[in-house]
Residue frames as a rotation matrix with the C-alpha (Angstrom) as fourth column:
MET 1
0.585 0.811 -0.005 0.00
0.811 -0.585 -0.001 0.01
-0.004 -0.003 -1.000 0.00
LYS 2
-0.307 -0.655 0.691 1.33
0.633 -0.683 -0.365 3.39
0.711 0.325 0.624 -0.98
THR 3
0.154 0.331 -0.931 1.44
0.919 -0.393 0.013 5.98
-0.362 -0.858 -0.365 1.79
ILE 4
-0.105 -0.109 0.989 0.88
0.638 -0.770 -0.017 9.63
0.763 0.629 0.150 1.14
ILE 5
-0.675 -0.028 -0.737 1.09
0.600 -0.602 -0.526 12.84
-0.429 -0.798 0.424 3.07
LYS 6
0.228 0.923 0.310 -2.16
0.956 -0.152 -0.251 14.72
-0.185 0.353 -0.917 2.53
LYS 7
-0.901 -0.406 0.156 -2.10
0.433 -0.870 0.237 18.05
0.039 0.281 0.959 0.70
GLU 8
-0.487 0.835 0.255 -5.90
-0.600 -0.532 0.597 18.38
0.635 0.138 0.760 0.67
PHE 9
-0.896 0.232 0.379 -8.51
-0.233 0.482 -0.845 17.19
-0.378 -0.845 -0.378 3.11
THR 10
-0.707 0.691 -0.148 -11.48
0.226 0.420 0.879 15.09
0.670 0.588 -0.453 2.05
VAL 11
0.111 0.846 0.522 -14.92
-0.590 -0.366 0.720 15.45
0.800 -0.388 0.458 3.61
THR 12
0.720 0.119 -0.684 -14.13
0.332 0.806 0.490 12.37
0.610 -0.579 0.541 5.72
ASP 13
-0.352 -0.917 -0.189 -10.84
0.727 -0.141 -0.672 13.92
0.590 -0.374 0.716 6.92
ARG 14
-0.671 0.090 0.736 -12.61
-0.246 -0.963 -0.107 17.10
0.699 -0.253 0.669 7.92
ILE 15
0.433 0.898 0.072 -15.57
-0.434 0.139 0.890 15.43
0.790 -0.417 0.450 9.62
LEU 16
0.522 -0.302 -0.798 -13.32
0.652 0.744 0.145 13.15
0.550 -0.596 0.585 11.67
HIS 17
-0.567 -0.809 0.155 -11.01
0.564 -0.518 -0.644 16.08
0.601 -0.278 0.750 12.57
TRP 18
-0.546 0.391 0.741 -13.78
-0.478 -0.872 0.107 18.43
0.688 -0.296 0.663 13.71
LEU 19
0.610 0.739 -0.287 -15.73
-0.186 0.486 0.854 15.71
0.770 -0.467 0.434 15.53
LEU 20
0.152 -0.646 -0.748 -12.60
0.839 0.485 -0.249 14.82
0.523 -0.590 0.615 17.49
GLY 21
-0.778 -0.462 0.426 -12.02
0.239 -0.844 -0.480 18.49
0.582 -0.271 0.767 18.27
LEU 22
-0.084 0.847 0.525 -15.61
-0.592 -0.466 0.657 19.02
0.801 -0.255 0.541 19.39
LEU 23
0.712 0.396 -0.580 -15.71
0.112 0.752 0.650 15.87
0.693 -0.528 0.491 21.50
MET 24
-0.213 -0.849 -0.483 -12.34
0.815 0.118 -0.567 16.60
0.539 -0.514 0.667 23.10
THR 25
-0.695 0.038 0.718 -13.69
-0.225 -0.960 -0.167 20.02
0.683 -0.277 0.676 24.04
VAL 26
0.432 0.896 0.106 -16.76
-0.492 0.135 0.860 18.42
0.756 -0.424 0.499 25.67
LEU 27
0.510 -0.304 -0.804 -14.50
0.615 0.783 0.094 16.00
0.601 -0.543 0.587 27.56
PHE 28
-0.594 -0.798 0.096 -12.22
0.538 -0.484 -0.690 18.82
0.598 -0.359 0.717 28.69
ILE 29
-0.432 0.483 0.762 -15.06
-0.521 -0.823 0.227 21.07
0.736 -0.299 0.607 29.85
THR 30
0.646 0.755 -0.114 -16.98
-0.355 0.430 0.830 18.35
0.675 -0.496 0.546 31.70
GLY 31
0.360 -0.599 -0.716 -13.83
0.735 0.655 -0.178 16.87
0.575 -0.462 0.675 33.24
PHE 32
-0.661 -0.676 0.325 -12.39
0.377 -0.674 -0.635 20.22
0.649 -0.297 0.701 34.26
LEU 33
-0.108 0.709 0.697 -15.67
-0.618 -0.597 0.512 21.48
0.779 -0.375 0.502 35.72
ARG 34
0.762 0.416 -0.497 -15.99
0.035 0.739 0.673 18.26
0.647 -0.531 0.548 37.70
MET 35
0.033 -0.850 -0.526 -12.46
0.858 0.294 -0.421 18.67
0.512 -0.437 0.739 39.06
GLN 36
-0.872 -0.434 0.227 -12.90
0.314 -0.851 -0.420 22.35
0.375 -0.294 0.879 39.93
TRP 37
-0.811 0.511 0.285 -16.03
-0.577 -0.782 -0.236 24.49
0.103 -0.356 0.929 40.38
MET 38
0.175 0.958 -0.228 -18.59
-0.889 0.254 0.382 21.76
0.424 0.136 0.895 39.78
GLY 39
-0.596 -0.420 -0.685 -17.02
-0.072 0.877 -0.475 19.08
0.800 -0.233 -0.553 41.97
ARG 40
0.155 0.698 -0.699 -18.77
0.663 0.451 0.598 17.59
0.733 -0.556 -0.392 44.98
LYS 41
-0.307 -0.355 -0.883 -16.96
0.940 -0.256 -0.224 19.69
-0.147 -0.899 0.413 47.59
PRO 42
-0.997 -0.068 0.018 -17.63
0.070 -0.987 0.145 23.11
0.008 0.146 0.989 46.01
ILE 43
-0.358 0.933 0.041 -21.32
-0.102 -0.083 0.991 22.30
0.928 0.351 0.125 45.44
VAL 44
0.173 0.370 -0.913 -21.74
0.841 0.427 0.333 21.02
0.512 -0.825 -0.238 49.00
ALA 45
-0.666 -0.513 -0.541 -19.97
0.723 -0.623 -0.298 24.16
-0.184 -0.590 0.786 50.29
VAL 46
-0.876 0.397 0.274 -22.42
-0.199 -0.816 0.543 26.43
0.439 0.421 0.794 48.40
ILE 47
0.033 0.939 -0.344 -25.46
0.173 0.333 0.927 24.50
0.984 -0.090 -0.151 49.65
GLU 48
0.077 -0.054 -0.996 -24.20
0.968 0.244 0.062 24.55
0.240 -0.968 0.071 53.24
GLN 49
-0.883 -0.431 -0.185 -23.33
0.460 -0.873 -0.162 28.24
-0.092 -0.228 0.969 53.02
ASP 50
-0.751 0.625 0.213 -26.72
-0.343 -0.645 0.683 29.25
0.565 0.440 0.698 51.58
ALA 51
0.391 0.920 0.004 -28.86
-0.553 0.232 0.800 26.90
0.736 -0.315 0.599 53.69
PRO 52
-0.667 -0.745 -0.001 -26.87
-0.449 0.402 -0.798 25.91
0.595 -0.532 -0.603 56.79
GLY 53
-0.935 0.180 0.305 -28.51
-0.178 0.507 -0.843 23.14
-0.306 -0.843 -0.442 58.79
VAL 54
-0.140 0.946 -0.291 -31.66
-0.931 -0.226 -0.285 23.10
-0.336 0.231 0.913 56.63
MET 55
0.604 0.315 -0.732 -30.94
-0.650 0.726 -0.224 19.77
0.461 0.611 0.643 54.90
THR 56
0.735 -0.378 0.564 -29.57
-0.150 0.720 0.678 16.46
-0.662 -0.583 0.472 56.02
LYS 57
-0.338 -0.929 -0.148 -26.34
-0.502 0.045 0.864 15.16
-0.796 0.366 -0.482 54.52
GLU 58
-0.490 0.223 0.843 -28.36
0.581 0.805 0.125 12.69
-0.650 0.550 -0.524 52.43
GLN 59
0.645 0.764 0.008 -30.59
0.555 -0.461 -0.693 15.47
-0.526 0.451 -0.721 51.04
THR 60
0.437 -0.580 -0.688 -27.53
-0.537 -0.781 0.318 17.58
-0.722 0.230 -0.653 50.22
MET 61
-0.616 -0.730 0.297 -25.83
-0.231 0.527 0.818 14.67
-0.753 0.435 -0.493 48.44
ALA 62
-0.019 0.694 0.719 -29.03
0.770 0.469 -0.432 13.94
-0.638 0.545 -0.544 46.50
ILE 63
0.851 0.292 -0.436 -29.00
0.027 -0.855 -0.519 17.52
-0.524 0.430 -0.736 45.18
VAL 64
-0.003 -0.949 -0.316 -25.27
-0.659 -0.235 0.714 17.29
-0.752 0.210 -0.625 44.41
ASN 65
-0.602 -0.203 0.772 -25.84
0.268 0.860 0.435 14.06
-0.752 0.469 -0.463 42.46
ASP 66
0.453 0.830 0.325 -28.77
0.681 -0.087 -0.727 15.60
-0.575 0.551 -0.605 40.57
ILE 67
0.717 -0.279 -0.639 -26.45
-0.437 -0.894 -0.100 18.42
-0.543 0.351 -0.762 39.50
LEU 68
-0.199 -0.979 -0.049 -23.44
-0.715 0.111 0.690 16.25
-0.670 0.172 -0.722 38.64
ASN 69
-0.132 0.128 0.983 -25.02
0.226 0.969 -0.096 13.22
-0.965 0.209 -0.157 36.98
PRO 70
0.865 0.468 0.183 -26.18
0.269 -0.124 -0.955 14.90
-0.424 0.875 -0.233 33.73
MET 71
0.579 -0.733 -0.356 -22.76
-0.805 -0.582 -0.111 16.50
-0.126 0.351 -0.928 33.26
TRP 72
-0.300 -0.725 0.620 -21.10
-0.581 0.654 0.484 13.17
-0.756 -0.215 -0.618 33.89
GLN 73
0.338 0.495 0.800 -23.37
0.372 0.711 -0.597 11.45
-0.865 0.499 0.056 31.38
TRP 74
0.953 -0.063 -0.295 -22.25
-0.279 -0.559 -0.781 13.98
-0.115 0.827 -0.551 28.75
HIS 75
0.084 -0.994 0.073 -18.64
-0.940 -0.055 0.337 13.13
-0.331 -0.097 -0.939 29.63
GLU 76
-0.282 -0.165 0.945 -19.25
-0.129 0.983 0.133 9.40
-0.951 -0.085 -0.299 29.27
TYR 77
0.698 0.595 0.397 -21.24
0.331 0.223 -0.917 9.69
-0.635 0.772 -0.041 26.03
ALA 78
0.783 -0.473 -0.404 -18.56
-0.621 -0.633 -0.463 11.93
-0.036 0.613 -0.789 24.52
SER 79
-0.165 -0.873 0.459 -15.94
-0.769 0.405 0.495 9.35
-0.618 -0.271 -0.738 25.63
TYR 80
0.047 0.238 0.970 -17.69
0.267 0.933 -0.241 6.49
-0.963 0.270 -0.020 23.86
ILE 81
0.931 0.352 0.098 -18.17
0.199 -0.265 -0.944 8.52
-0.306 0.898 -0.316 20.71
ILE 82
0.539 -0.792 -0.285 -14.58
-0.825 -0.565 0.011 9.79
-0.170 0.229 -0.959 20.69
ILE 83
-0.264 -0.615 0.743 -13.24
-0.359 0.777 0.516 6.24
-0.895 -0.131 -0.426 20.97
PHE 84
0.385 0.497 0.778 -15.42
0.549 0.554 -0.626 5.22
-0.742 0.668 -0.060 18.01
ILE 85
0.987 -0.025 -0.159 -14.34
-0.130 -0.703 -0.699 8.28
-0.095 0.711 -0.697 15.97
PHE 86
0.232 -0.970 0.077 -10.72
-0.833 -0.157 0.531 7.70
-0.503 -0.187 -0.844 16.93
LEU 87
-0.218 -0.258 0.941 -10.86
0.086 0.956 0.282 4.09
-0.972 0.143 -0.187 15.73
MET 88
0.735 0.526 0.428 -12.59
0.502 0.001 -0.865 5.24
-0.455 0.851 -0.264 12.54
ARG 89
0.804 -0.481 -0.349 -9.82
-0.565 -0.801 -0.198 7.74
-0.184 0.357 -0.916 11.96
ILE 90
-0.178 -0.884 0.431 -7.11
-0.599 0.445 0.666 5.12
-0.781 -0.140 -0.609 12.43
ALA 91
0.022 0.256 0.966 -8.92
0.493 0.838 -0.233 2.70
-0.870 0.481 -0.108 10.10
TYR 92
0.936 0.351 -0.008 -9.43
0.188 -0.519 -0.834 5.47
-0.296 0.779 -0.552 7.52
MET 93
0.447 -0.851 -0.276 -5.74
-0.816 -0.515 0.262 6.41
-0.365 0.108 -0.925 7.66
LEU 94
-0.355 -0.585 0.730 -4.70
-0.253 0.811 0.527 2.76
-0.900 0.002 -0.436 7.22
MET 95
0.301 0.556 0.775 -7.14
0.602 0.519 -0.607 2.16
-0.739 0.649 -0.179 4.35
LYS 96
0.989 0.146 0.034 -6.23
0.124 -0.672 -0.731 5.34
-0.084 0.726 -0.682 2.47
GLY 97
0.305 -0.950 0.067 -2.51
0.907 0.268 -0.324 5.11
0.290 0.160 0.944 3.20
VAL 98
0.610 -0.054 0.790 -2.55
-0.103 -0.995 0.011 8.50
0.786 -0.088 -0.612 4.87
ARG 99
0.300 -0.551 -0.778 0.31
0.925 0.368 0.096 9.10
0.234 -0.748 0.621 7.23
PHE 100
0.990 -0.132 0.055 1.98
-0.143 -0.950 0.277 11.87
0.016 -0.282 -0.959 9.15
PRO 101
0.353 -0.930 -0.104 5.72
-0.554 -0.118 -0.824 12.60
0.754 0.348 -0.557 9.13
ASN 102
0.720 -0.213 -0.660 7.81
0.528 0.786 0.323 10.00
0.450 -0.581 0.678 10.97
PRO 103
0.880 -0.348 0.324 9.75
-0.450 -0.830 0.330 11.94
0.155 -0.436 -0.887 13.64
PHE 104
0.587 -0.657 0.473 12.39
-0.126 0.502 0.855 9.21
-0.800 -0.562 0.212 13.89
ILE 105
0.564 -0.403 0.721 13.69
0.824 0.320 -0.467 9.51
-0.043 0.857 0.513 10.31
GLY 106
-0.047 -0.737 -0.674 16.76
0.635 -0.543 0.549 11.70
-0.771 -0.403 0.494 10.09
LYS 107
-0.654 -0.259 0.711 16.04
0.754 -0.293 0.587 13.11
0.056 0.920 0.387 6.61
GLN 108
0.287 0.906 0.311 13.16
0.832 -0.397 0.388 15.30
0.475 0.147 -0.868 7.77
SER 109
-0.305 -0.304 0.902 13.17
-0.052 -0.941 -0.335 18.92
0.951 -0.149 0.271 8.87
ILE 110
-0.989 -0.049 -0.138 12.76
0.138 0.006 -0.990 19.83
0.050 -0.999 0.001 12.52
LYS 111
-0.516 0.855 -0.045 9.28
-0.842 -0.516 -0.157 21.13
-0.157 -0.043 0.987 11.69
GLU 112
0.095 0.537 -0.838 8.26
-0.640 0.678 0.361 17.76
0.762 0.502 0.408 10.21
ARG 113
-0.607 -0.360 -0.709 9.74
0.269 0.746 -0.609 15.89
0.748 -0.560 -0.356 13.17
LEU 114
-0.953 0.291 0.085 7.82
-0.210 -0.433 -0.876 18.10
-0.218 -0.853 0.474 15.61
GLN 115
-0.179 0.922 -0.344 4.64
-0.970 -0.106 0.221 17.59
0.167 0.373 0.913 13.59
GLY 116
-0.044 0.115 -0.992 5.10
-0.247 0.961 0.122 13.82
0.968 0.250 -0.014 13.64
MET 117
-0.850 -0.311 -0.424 5.90
0.321 0.333 -0.887 13.76
0.417 -0.890 -0.183 17.37
THR 118
-0.741 0.646 0.183 2.82
-0.645 -0.607 -0.465 15.86
-0.189 -0.463 0.866 18.07
TYR 119
0.097 0.785 -0.612 0.62
-0.812 0.418 0.407 13.35
0.575 0.458 0.678 16.25
ILE 120
-0.300 -0.272 -0.914 2.20
0.168 0.928 -0.331 10.45
0.939 -0.253 -0.233 18.11
LEU 121
-0.993 -0.093 -0.074 1.76
0.091 -0.202 -0.975 12.17
0.076 -0.975 0.209 21.48
PHE 122
-0.426 0.905 0.009 -1.84
-0.903 -0.426 0.045 13.01
0.045 0.011 0.999 20.58
TYR 123
0.178 0.505 -0.845 -2.66
-0.487 0.791 0.370 9.38
0.855 0.346 0.387 19.77
VAL 124
-0.584 -0.442 -0.681 -0.87
0.385 0.588 -0.712 8.15
0.714 -0.678 -0.173 22.92
PHE 125
-0.938 0.263 0.224 -2.78
-0.343 -0.623 -0.704 10.72
-0.046 -0.737 0.674 24.97
VAL 126
-0.070 0.974 -0.217 -6.13
-0.945 0.005 0.327 9.59
0.320 0.228 0.920 23.57
ILE 127
0.052 0.029 -0.998 -5.27
-0.058 0.998 0.026 5.92
0.997 0.057 0.053 24.18
ILE 128
-0.835 -0.411 -0.367 -4.14
0.337 0.146 -0.930 6.56
0.436 -0.900 0.016 27.77
ALA 129
-0.740 0.626 0.247 -7.20
-0.669 -0.644 -0.372 8.71
-0.074 -0.441 0.895 28.50
GLY 130
0.103 0.806 -0.583 -9.44
-0.774 0.433 0.462 5.97
0.625 0.403 0.668 27.06
ILE 131
-0.204 -0.262 -0.943 -7.81
0.236 0.922 -0.307 3.15
0.950 -0.285 -0.126 29.01
THR 132
-0.968 -0.196 -0.155 -7.84
0.195 -0.205 -0.959 5.04
0.156 -0.959 0.237 32.31
GLY 133
-0.548 0.831 0.099 -11.39
-0.834 -0.552 0.011 6.22
0.064 -0.076 0.995 31.71
PHE 134
0.181 0.592 -0.786 -12.64
-0.459 0.757 0.464 2.70
0.870 0.277 0.409 31.02
TYR 135
-0.516 -0.409 -0.753 -10.85
0.440 0.627 -0.642 1.44
0.735 -0.663 -0.143 34.10
LEU 136
-0.976 0.157 0.151 -12.45
-0.217 -0.615 -0.758 4.15
-0.026 -0.773 0.634 36.23
LYS 137
-0.190 0.970 -0.154 -15.86
-0.938 -0.133 0.320 3.23
0.289 0.205 0.935 34.87
TRP 138
0.631 0.522 -0.574 -15.61
-0.470 0.846 0.252 -0.58
0.617 0.110 0.779 35.15
GLY 139
-0.153 -0.746 -0.648 -12.52
0.309 0.586 -0.749 -1.39
0.939 -0.315 0.141 37.18
ASN 140
0.698 0.394 0.598 -12.60
-0.426 -0.442 0.789 -1.34
0.575 -0.806 -0.141 40.92
GLY 141
0.653 -0.516 -0.554 -9.26
0.643 0.764 0.046 -2.67
0.399 -0.386 0.831 42.04
GLU 142
0.373 -0.626 -0.684 -6.05
0.719 -0.271 0.640 -1.47
-0.587 -0.731 0.349 43.57
TRP 143
-0.590 -0.638 0.495 -5.24
0.802 -0.395 0.448 0.58
-0.091 0.661 0.745 40.44
LYS 144
0.400 0.879 0.260 -8.24
0.899 -0.431 0.076 2.91
0.179 0.203 -0.963 40.81
GLU 145
0.700 -0.119 -0.705 -6.38
0.301 -0.845 0.442 5.76
-0.648 -0.521 -0.555 42.53
PRO 146
-0.418 -0.889 -0.185 -3.34
0.171 -0.277 0.946 5.83
-0.892 0.364 0.268 40.20
MET 147
-0.491 0.314 0.813 -5.63
0.871 0.155 0.466 5.50
0.020 0.937 -0.349 37.16
GLU 148
0.638 0.762 -0.108 -7.72
0.768 -0.640 0.018 8.42
-0.055 -0.095 -0.994 38.40
THR 149
0.298 -0.631 -0.716 -4.57
0.141 -0.713 0.687 10.51
-0.944 -0.306 -0.124 38.87
VAL 150
-0.730 -0.585 0.353 -3.37
0.391 0.066 0.918 9.72
-0.560 0.808 0.181 35.33
HIS 151
-0.126 0.780 0.612 -6.83
0.981 0.007 0.193 10.39
0.147 0.625 -0.767 33.94
LYS 152
0.759 0.398 -0.516 -7.02
0.529 -0.838 0.132 13.76
-0.380 -0.373 -0.846 35.70
LEU 153
-0.117 -0.876 -0.469 -3.53
0.091 -0.480 0.873 14.69
-0.989 0.059 0.136 34.53
ALA 154
-0.526 -0.042 0.850 -4.62
0.805 0.299 0.513 13.89
-0.275 0.953 -0.124 30.98
ILE 155
0.576 0.817 0.032 -7.06
0.794 -0.549 -0.262 16.79
-0.196 0.176 -0.965 31.13
TYR 156
0.507 -0.451 -0.734 -4.13
-0.088 -0.875 0.476 19.19
-0.857 -0.177 -0.484 31.22
CYS 157
-0.540 -0.675 0.503 -2.71
0.428 0.294 0.855 17.70
-0.725 0.676 0.130 28.02
PHE 158
0.224 0.723 0.654 -5.69
0.950 -0.013 -0.311 18.99
-0.216 0.691 -0.690 26.06
PRO 159
0.927 0.135 -0.351 -4.96
0.079 -0.983 -0.168 22.74
-0.368 0.127 -0.921 26.34
ILE 160
-0.017 -0.993 -0.119 -1.29
-0.283 -0.109 0.953 22.04
-0.959 0.050 -0.279 25.74
PHE 161
-0.391 -0.064 0.918 -2.18
0.710 0.613 0.346 20.06
-0.585 0.787 -0.194 22.61
ILE 162
0.650 0.710 0.269 -4.47
0.734 -0.496 -0.464 22.87
-0.196 0.499 -0.844 21.40
LEU 163
0.678 -0.468 -0.566 -1.67
-0.287 -0.878 0.383 25.45
-0.676 -0.097 -0.730 21.88
VAL 164
-0.410 -0.862 0.300 0.82
-0.063 0.354 0.933 23.26
-0.910 0.363 -0.199 20.02
HIS 165
-0.108 0.484 0.868 -1.76
0.886 0.443 -0.136 22.56
-0.450 0.755 -0.477 17.30
ILE 166
0.875 0.474 -0.100 -2.56
0.402 -0.825 -0.398 26.25
-0.271 0.308 -0.912 16.80
THR 167
0.297 -0.865 -0.405 1.14
-0.411 -0.499 0.763 27.14
-0.862 -0.061 -0.503 16.85
GLY 168
-0.504 -0.466 0.727 1.73
0.356 0.655 0.667 24.52
-0.787 0.595 -0.164 14.16
ILE 169
0.355 0.723 0.592 -1.11
0.896 -0.083 -0.437 25.94
-0.267 0.686 -0.677 12.08
VAL 170
0.865 -0.071 -0.497 0.29
-0.076 -0.997 0.011 29.47
-0.496 0.028 -0.868 12.37
ILE 171
-0.148 -0.989 -0.008 3.76
-0.309 0.038 0.950 28.24
-0.939 0.143 -0.311 11.40
ALA 172
-0.341 0.087 0.936 2.30
0.732 0.649 0.206 26.32
-0.590 0.755 -0.285 8.45
GLU 173
0.698 0.690 0.192 0.33
0.672 -0.538 -0.508 29.35
-0.247 0.483 -0.840 7.30
LEU 174
0.744 -0.466 -0.479 3.45
-0.359 -0.883 0.303 31.55
-0.564 -0.053 -0.824 7.54
THR 175
-0.378 -0.917 0.127 5.67
-0.406 0.288 0.867 29.08
-0.832 0.276 -0.481 5.69
GLY 176
-0.916 -0.212 -0.342 5.13
-0.392 0.282 0.876 26.63
-0.089 0.936 -0.341 2.86
LYS 177
-0.745 0.667 -0.001 1.63
0.661 0.738 0.134 25.36
0.090 0.099 -0.991 3.69
LYS 178
-0.876 0.450 -0.174 -0.45
-0.408 -0.884 -0.227 28.50
-0.256 -0.128 0.958 3.18
GLY 179
-0.263 0.888 -0.378 -4.17
-0.851 -0.028 0.525 27.80
0.455 0.459 0.763 3.17
ILE 180
-0.827 -0.077 -0.557 -4.04
0.089 0.960 -0.266 24.71
0.555 -0.270 -0.787 5.40
THR 181
-0.824 0.563 -0.066 -6.70
-0.032 -0.161 -0.986 26.23
-0.566 -0.810 0.151 7.67
SER 182
-0.156 0.810 -0.566 -9.15
-0.903 -0.349 -0.251 26.89
-0.400 0.472 0.786 4.84
LYS 183
-0.420 -0.039 -0.907 -8.48
-0.594 0.767 0.243 23.38
0.686 0.640 -0.346 3.48
MET 184
-0.954 0.085 -0.287 -9.42
0.261 0.701 -0.663 21.85
0.145 -0.708 -0.691 6.86
ILE 185
-0.527 0.814 -0.245 -12.62
-0.207 -0.402 -0.892 23.91
-0.825 -0.419 0.380 6.85
GLY 186
0.305 0.760 -0.574 -13.67
-0.684 -0.245 -0.688 23.81
-0.663 0.602 0.445 3.22
GLY 187
0.809 0.056 0.585 -11.64
0.206 0.905 -0.372 21.07
-0.551 0.422 0.720 1.59
């Protein structure tokens, strides 16, 4: 099978790209909110501050769960869909022979090596986030706490990836790949 580096993006390329971006944003927002302002402790603190001694602990936790559960369902649904889209993207790349620059080949420019390494790190990040997320959902063993830590750390990889991705786009637009942004939007 011949491998090619894409110069244009098909409808399938663009749909998979933007779905991954949208779903990763949903995962980031729901995960980050859950870790910060919309976590159990902050919600309990607000309830206890606004209505001290009015509710039992069970009533308070019922309200907290009513607030958190829909957000968590969005996180889980987005996770399942992103895994499906991710696998579709890998299959599509394999079937079409699409590849990204191999960062381990010495003949490539530093820019191409960085691009290739960014793709590899992105795929590793998605795989690790998926594995740890599935373990947190269905596993209940001695690995739960370290898996939760790794999964929570993964949330901070998303904004870093976005910054690197946008930086790469700007560099591409300013150098030899002018129009890459419009190609990812319109083909």
